[in-house]
N, C-alpha and C positions, 0 to 999 in steps of 0.2 A: 667183794673180797672172795677169794676161792682158796680151797685147801691146796697148798703146795708144800714142797719138801721143807722149806725154811719154816713155815708155820707149824708143821708137824714136829720139827726138831725143837722149836720153842715150846710146844705143848708137852713134849716128852721131858724137857728140862723142868718145866713148871711142875709136872707130875712127880718127877724124881725128887725135887727139892721140897715140895709141900705135901706130897702124899694125896693130892687131889685125884678124883676119878678122871678117867680119860675124857669124857664129854665136858666136864668142868674145865679141865686143862686146855682143851681146844678153844672154849669160849674165852678164857682168860688170855690165851695166846693171840686170838683174833682181836680182842680189845686192845692189847698192847701194840700189836702190829698196826692197828688203825690209828694209834696215837690217842686213844681214849684215856682220860684221867679217872673216870668213874665207871662202874658197872652196876646196874640195877638188877636185883634178883630176888626171888622168893626163897631161894635155897640158903639155909643157915649154915651149910657145911662148907661154904667157900672159904678157902684159906686166905690169910693176909698175903698180899703180894706187893713188893716195893713198887711204887709208882702208879698203883691202881687202887683207888678207893672203892671198896665194896659197900654198896648201899642196899639195905633191906627195904623192899617195896612196902612192907607192912608199917614201916616207920613214917610213911608219907600218906597213908590212907586214914580216913576217919576211923575211930574205934569200932563203930558198928556200921560198917559200910554196906552190909546186906539188908538193912532194915528200911531203906527208902522205897 
């Protein structure tokens, strides 16, 4: 996938509606354009977006992942 005008318009819409920062909006727009239903991130600031489930990576890692 590459940045094109349609993707940037979607990112601008996501940003306007949710208040997300530009990089986050671009990632969300790219996920939506690719037909993703989930997005995995470490960023707790991601807004809720209809049709896209935001998953926190920390929720899927062992509690003390660095001790092995």
